[in-house]
C-alpha positions, 0 to 999 in steps of 0.5 A: 500500500502506498503512503498518502501525500503529507499535505493536500486536499482530501482524496478518496484514495487516502482520506483527509489531508494531514495538516502542518503543525501550527507555527508561532503566530499562524493558525490554519483557517481553511483549505480551499480545493483547487478545481481540477487538481489534487491541490488545495490553497491553505488560508492562514489566520494571523493570531494577534500578538502584543507589541514588543515596543509597548512592553519594553516601554512599560518596563522602561517607564517602571524603571524611570519611576524606581530611579525617580524615587532614588532621586527623591531619597538622595535629594532629601537625605543629602540636603544637609550636605553638598553631595545630595544635590550632586547624586540626585542630579546624576540619577535625575539624568538617568530617570529622564533618559529612561522616562523619555525612552518609555514615552517614545516607545509607548507612542511608537507602539500606539501608532504600530497598533493603530496601523496594524488593523489592515487585513492580511497584516500581523495584528498587534494588541497592547494599546493599554500597555503602550498607554501605561508606558507613556504615563509611567515614563512621564510620571517618572520624569516628573518625580525625578525633577521634583526630587531634584528641585527639593534637594536643591531648595532644601540645601540652601 
């Protein structure tokens, strides 16, 4: 007895076709038989995925908030001596870079998610995550600036 072909349309001789194992991000939607041949056309459905930019932006935004609390602590703890404002300034720079990166990544991710709704393209999700990245980045930058200003004002 001969072996059936590994892929293809149903055949009365071999039975239903074997379907390729699903790969990451693609699911078999349907198989249309091509008239007059033993072949079929596989229609794939793209599974929505969460935007990596949105996730990276949220991680950077949370990092900016954590560094901003360090700025606040160093600014207040070292306000009596000269080192508080200097250390707070260094960490403010780090928090502002991380916060700015989080805001930029979040905005780019929201644009990527909005544009991915076209048919036949990979559909990205995660608009809430991208919005959280923008908010966390802005809050982290704001807290770090307030901490630096408090450290400078209390020093005098």
